[in-house]
C-alpha positions as MATLAB code, in Angstrom:
seq = 'XXXXXXXXXXXXXXXXXXXXXXXXXXXXXXXXXXXXXXXXXXXXXXXXXXXXXXXXXXXXXXXXXXXXXXXXXXXXXXXXXXXXXXXXXXXXXXXXXXXXXXXXXXXXXXXXXXXXXXXXXXXXXXXXXXXXXXXXXXXXXXXXXXXXXXXXXXXXXXXXXXXXXXXXXXXXXXXXXXXXXXXXXXXXXXXXXXXXXXXXXXXXXXXXXXXXXXXXXXXXXXXXXXXXXXXXXXXXXXXXXXXXXXXXXXXXXXXXXXXXXXXXXXXXXXXXXXXXXXXXXXXXXXXXXXXXXXXXXXXXXXXXXXXXXXXXXXXXXXXXXXXXXXXXXX';
ca = [
     -12.977   13.301  -12.417;
     -10.774   10.594  -13.909;
      -8.189   11.587  -16.509;
      -5.880    9.611  -18.684;
      -2.438    9.403  -17.258;
      -1.165    8.743  -20.836;
      -1.945   12.207  -21.752;
       0.964   14.707  -21.189;
      -1.562   17.655  -20.721;
      -3.192   15.619  -17.925;
      -0.081   14.889  -16.202;
       0.797   18.731  -16.209;
      -2.722   19.435  -14.954;
      -2.114   17.019  -12.075;
       1.038   18.539  -11.260;
      -0.295   22.080  -11.376;
      -3.096   21.118   -8.873;
      -0.608   19.413   -6.540;
       1.849   22.491   -6.484;
      -1.442   24.601   -5.745;
      -1.938   22.513   -2.589;
      -4.801   20.440   -4.062;
      -4.985   16.547   -3.716;
      -4.802   14.071   -6.595;
      -5.511   10.349   -7.046;
      -2.010    9.079   -8.294;
      -1.287    5.549   -9.839;
       1.816    3.722   -8.460;
       3.021    0.295   -9.097;
       1.898   -0.743   -5.663;
      -1.572    0.801   -4.881;
      -3.292    4.122   -5.924;
      -1.980    7.094   -3.535;
      -3.905   10.226   -2.323;
      -1.177   12.800   -3.196;
      -0.467   16.156   -1.968;
       2.714   18.275   -1.572;
       4.626   16.828    1.288;
       5.946   20.225    2.514;
       2.589   22.091    2.314;
       1.098   21.776    5.840;
      -2.353   22.681    4.728;
      -2.309   20.364    1.697;
      -0.923   17.515    4.088;
      -3.838   18.267    6.483;
      -6.300   17.570    3.559;
      -4.931   13.990    3.418;
      -5.452   13.319    6.820;
      -8.958   14.768    6.790;
      -9.966   13.026    3.579;
      -8.839    9.612    4.725;
     -10.021   10.062    8.506;
      -6.382    9.282    9.490;
      -4.698   10.116   12.848;
      -2.448   13.132   12.098;
       0.410   11.090   14.133;
       0.130    8.230   11.767;
       3.022    9.048    9.225;
       2.723    9.368    5.321;
       5.348    8.075    2.840;
       6.842   10.805    0.826;
       7.386    9.816   -2.904;
      10.341   11.275   -4.699;
      11.391   11.042   -8.466;
      14.976    9.511   -7.723;
      17.501    8.795   -5.099;
      19.207   12.370   -5.186;
      15.869   13.920   -4.584;
      15.640   11.905   -1.401;
      18.324   14.187   -0.031;
      15.861   17.055    0.111;
      14.203   15.108    3.164;
      16.761   12.652    4.647;
      19.169   14.055    7.127;
      21.506   11.026    6.489;
      21.557    7.814    4.539;
      23.531    5.005    5.923;
      25.584    2.924    3.538;
      23.157   -0.059    3.552;
      20.386    2.188    2.638;
      22.166    3.770   -0.294;
      22.595   -0.114   -1.558;
      18.981   -0.719   -1.191;
      18.202    2.570   -3.267;
      20.542    1.476   -6.109;
      19.165   -2.033   -5.898;
      15.404   -1.350   -5.793;
      14.612    2.338   -6.761;
      12.541    2.923   -8.622;
      10.252    0.245   -7.145;
       8.183   -0.974   -4.358;
      10.530   -0.258   -1.299;
       9.995    2.475    1.254;
      13.065    3.236    3.541;
      12.594    5.058    6.785;
      15.546    7.569    7.305;
      16.503   10.365    9.738;
      14.428   13.523    8.644;
      15.774   17.003    8.104;
      14.018   18.998   10.665;
      12.663   21.488    8.437;
      11.168   19.277    5.809;
       7.865   17.289    5.954;
       7.276   17.462    9.550;
       3.524   17.059    9.096;
       3.817   14.203    6.572;
       6.023   12.446    8.990;
       3.580   12.641   11.867;
       5.882   14.768   13.772;
       8.623   12.208   14.051;
      12.394   12.857   13.469;
      12.158   10.198   10.629;
      10.732   10.144    7.290;
       9.544    7.214    5.025;
      10.732    7.744    1.484;
       9.935    5.862   -1.711;
      10.650    6.292   -5.530;
       7.729    4.747   -7.420;
       8.371    2.962  -10.639;
       5.089    3.715  -12.317;
       5.654    5.843  -15.364;
       2.657    8.124  -14.565;
       3.974    8.754  -11.018;
       7.362    9.309  -12.424;
       6.048   12.024  -14.820;
       4.102   13.659  -12.029;
       6.908   13.866   -9.595;
       9.325   15.127  -12.298;
       6.786   17.785  -13.321;
       6.281   18.913   -9.754;
       9.964   19.049   -9.128;
      10.384   21.390  -12.032;
       7.781   23.612  -10.264;
       9.748   23.376   -6.841;
       7.796   20.551   -5.171;
      10.239   17.887   -4.490;
       8.110   15.135   -2.902;
       4.357   14.059   -2.630;
       2.956   12.498    0.490;
       0.769    9.809   -0.947;
      -0.838    7.175    1.247;
      -3.249    4.728   -0.116;
      -6.323    6.582   -1.581;
      -9.064    4.938    0.644;
     -10.648    5.686    3.919;
      -8.290    4.944    6.656;
      -7.880    1.208    7.745;
      -9.973    0.018    4.675;
      -8.995   -1.769    1.521;
      -6.519   -0.112   -0.552;
      -7.305    0.846   -4.146;
      -5.804   -0.829   -7.195;
      -7.664    1.161   -9.865;
      -8.804    4.660  -10.776;
     -12.403    3.532  -10.233;
     -11.592    2.371   -6.790;
     -10.452    5.834   -5.918;
     -13.402    7.343   -7.425;
     -15.531    5.196   -5.155;
     -13.822    6.097   -1.983;
     -13.344   10.031   -2.577;
     -15.819   11.646   -5.266;
     -14.513   14.880   -4.263;
     -10.925   14.573   -5.086;
     -10.043   17.317   -7.699;
      -8.769   14.667  -10.142;
      -7.526   11.063  -10.518;
      -5.030   10.156  -12.796;
      -5.805    6.633  -14.381;
      -2.641    4.627  -14.823;
      -4.411    1.181  -15.241;
      -4.534   -1.500  -12.703;
      -1.463   -1.524  -10.309;
       1.055   -4.107  -11.322;
       2.176   -5.116   -7.785;
      -1.207   -4.680   -5.829;
       0.043   -4.411   -2.218;
       2.066   -1.572   -0.475;
       5.764   -1.349   -0.663;
       8.038   -3.286    1.602;
       8.930   -0.974    4.434;
      12.554   -1.032    5.920;
      13.599    1.023    9.049;
      17.082    2.407    8.420;
      17.413    4.668   11.444;
      18.847    2.114   13.911;
      21.913    1.063   12.156;
      20.581   -1.963   10.630;
      17.698   -2.874    8.314;
      14.628   -3.707   10.256;
      11.524   -4.962    8.443;
       8.504   -3.024    9.643;
       6.054   -4.344    6.692;
       6.653   -7.103    4.090;
       5.926   -6.668    0.387;
       6.843   -7.512   -2.986;
      10.596   -7.097   -2.445;
      11.351  -10.087   -0.028;
      13.744  -10.323    3.126;
      16.178  -12.409    0.907;
      16.461   -9.747   -1.756;
      16.952   -7.269    0.915;
      19.853   -9.097    2.490;
      21.447   -9.850   -0.606;
      21.358   -6.298   -1.729;
      22.788   -4.752    1.512;
      24.816   -7.539    2.765;
      23.303   -7.424    6.147;
      20.688   -9.487    7.918;
      17.070   -7.974    8.060;
      15.867   -7.748   11.705;
      12.377   -7.694   13.074;
      11.166   -4.881   15.373;
      10.934   -7.195   18.152;
      14.688   -8.125   17.773;
      15.781   -4.902   18.961;
      15.626   -3.022   22.281;
      14.849    0.284   20.782;
      11.502    1.352   19.695;
      10.557    1.303   15.897;
       9.329    4.272   14.234;
       5.531    4.659   13.600;
       4.999    3.714   10.000;
       2.293    3.283    7.341;
       0.139    0.081    7.407;
       1.672   -1.390   10.462;
      -1.372   -1.172   12.598;
      -2.672   -4.576   13.927;
      -6.066   -3.908   12.127;
      -5.753   -2.600    8.561;
      -6.701   -3.080    4.825;
     -10.265   -4.253    6.008;
     -13.267   -4.588    3.922;
     -16.648   -3.912    5.292;
     -17.250   -7.602    5.636;
     -15.785   -9.866    8.401;
     -12.716  -11.669    7.224;
     -11.750  -14.932    8.607;
      -8.702  -17.065    7.699;
      -9.022  -20.708    7.377;
      -7.193  -23.844    6.340;
      -8.687  -25.637    3.296;
      -9.906  -28.540    5.660;
     -11.426  -25.881    8.024;
     -13.514  -24.054    5.255;
     -14.473  -27.506    3.693;
     -15.764  -28.751    6.900;
     -17.524  -25.487    7.667;
     -19.229  -25.269    4.338;
     -20.435  -28.913    4.926;
     -21.938  -27.858    8.161;
     -23.829  -24.874    6.608;
     -25.221  -27.001    3.804;
     -27.359  -24.779    1.548;
     -27.239  -21.735    3.980;
     -24.481  -19.733    2.375;
     -26.129  -16.597    1.342;
     -23.718  -13.387    2.128;
     -20.803  -15.787    2.216;
     -17.701  -15.353    0.138;
     -14.751  -17.620   -0.206;
     -11.521  -16.963   -1.714;
      -9.506  -19.971   -2.053;
      -6.980  -21.946   -4.163;
      -9.177  -25.130   -4.407;
     -12.868  -24.838   -5.714;
     -15.876  -25.743   -3.442;
     -18.672  -28.045   -4.350;
     -20.546  -26.936   -7.423;
     -23.919  -27.307   -5.369;
     -22.773  -24.744   -2.773;
     -21.828  -22.450   -5.576;
     -25.563  -22.969   -6.917;
     -26.743  -22.150   -3.366;
     -25.550  -18.527   -3.025;
     -21.916  -18.954   -2.182;
     -19.592  -16.250   -3.803;
     -16.375  -17.853   -4.733;
     -13.122  -16.445   -6.397;
     -10.135  -18.625   -7.197;
      -6.920  -17.609   -5.352;
      -4.011  -17.742   -7.708;
      -1.413  -20.223   -6.684;
       1.545  -17.796   -7.431;
       2.244  -15.281   -4.711;
       2.839  -12.481   -6.943;
      -0.515  -12.770   -8.799;
      -2.331  -13.361   -5.489;
      -0.977  -10.064   -4.263;
      -2.084   -8.337   -7.515;
      -5.637   -9.748   -7.093;
      -5.768   -9.441   -3.096;
      -7.601   -5.886   -2.613;
      -9.694   -6.160   -5.912;
     -11.140   -9.405   -4.582;
     -11.879   -7.858   -1.230;
     -13.632   -4.975   -2.732;
     -15.453   -7.381   -5.273;
     -16.831   -9.270   -2.180;
     -17.909   -6.054   -0.612;
     -19.597   -4.907   -3.934;
     -21.713   -8.079   -3.737;
     -22.772   -7.404   -0.303;
     -21.149  -10.250    1.360;
     -21.304   -9.986    5.150;
     -18.569  -12.696    5.914;
     -15.398  -13.599    3.901;
     -13.528  -16.843    4.206;
      -9.966  -16.686    2.954;
      -7.903  -19.777    2.597;
      -4.574  -19.110    4.441;
      -1.740  -18.966    1.839;
       1.358  -21.008    2.166;
       3.877  -20.161    4.963;
       6.711  -19.441    2.606;
       8.826  -16.501    2.228;
       7.273  -15.199   -1.109;
       3.953  -15.185    0.395;
       5.016  -13.072    3.468;
       3.321   -9.851    2.117;
      -0.114  -11.357    1.312;
      -0.265  -13.133    4.640;
       0.541   -9.950    6.399;
      -2.366   -7.958    4.554;
      -4.814  -10.804    5.221;
      -3.876  -11.129    8.908;
      -4.379   -7.178    9.507;
      -7.752   -7.512    7.358;
      -8.955  -10.331    9.632;
      -7.849   -8.606   12.808;
];
């Protein structure tokens, strides 16, 4: 059932369910998470089972604040402390060395753990209520079947998991794509997944160059959302330039049934009348990120079999959107 996250009694009900080993659909500023007590092995196993997720694919642990992260992190390098100070609460996940006795199942058995402090007010209230009951962190991957489109509303979560004990409704997610993910286990910041917080912002906050995994000899930790194929709708996604999709539509003529297009430029009106399903891609990266997963879910709901997406600009602010689209198309 869906309960209002604005109701304090509902927040306490969700916290009690989490402390009892149940799952809860939890709003964050990025996407909705499927939350469980990060240190309860049986509860974490329910996440993997519900999502159909491989048990060695790590989950991000959400905490109420930076001091609470010390329950899970064995050490925090100075540059990671700078990033916490600059961006927490917010859409930034840091991978840190893990205390051996904490959250092993949530970490997929690795010696590291991904930690994030969400800024969404409902998530903050739930995390603090759980901490008061002795649960210091919540494992909360996106609340969708593994590999599929992430949810950005309570209704999306309900459509994926009708058997979740309860879902807290915190409205539409403000950011709309998952957090920027930085590996902090190898002495320098390494970008494992782009997001709302950019490389430039990371570098400015910590005074160090952000590296890519291929820049280093050592192997990157396994991390959420980094598989080649991810965030995929049921329909096949194809990324195209504006010139390419216009030529392809011209070749198809009126035969555009079950075809969807997300593009900055509008196609010919006659094609829209012939069955083409079109949604306008925002010209601002932040708004496009906010809309992305909802648009893909909308196309699926309209039974599109093929989705053409206009490739967004190859500029830094679009890196997170390009990453999600490339994985959705893989």
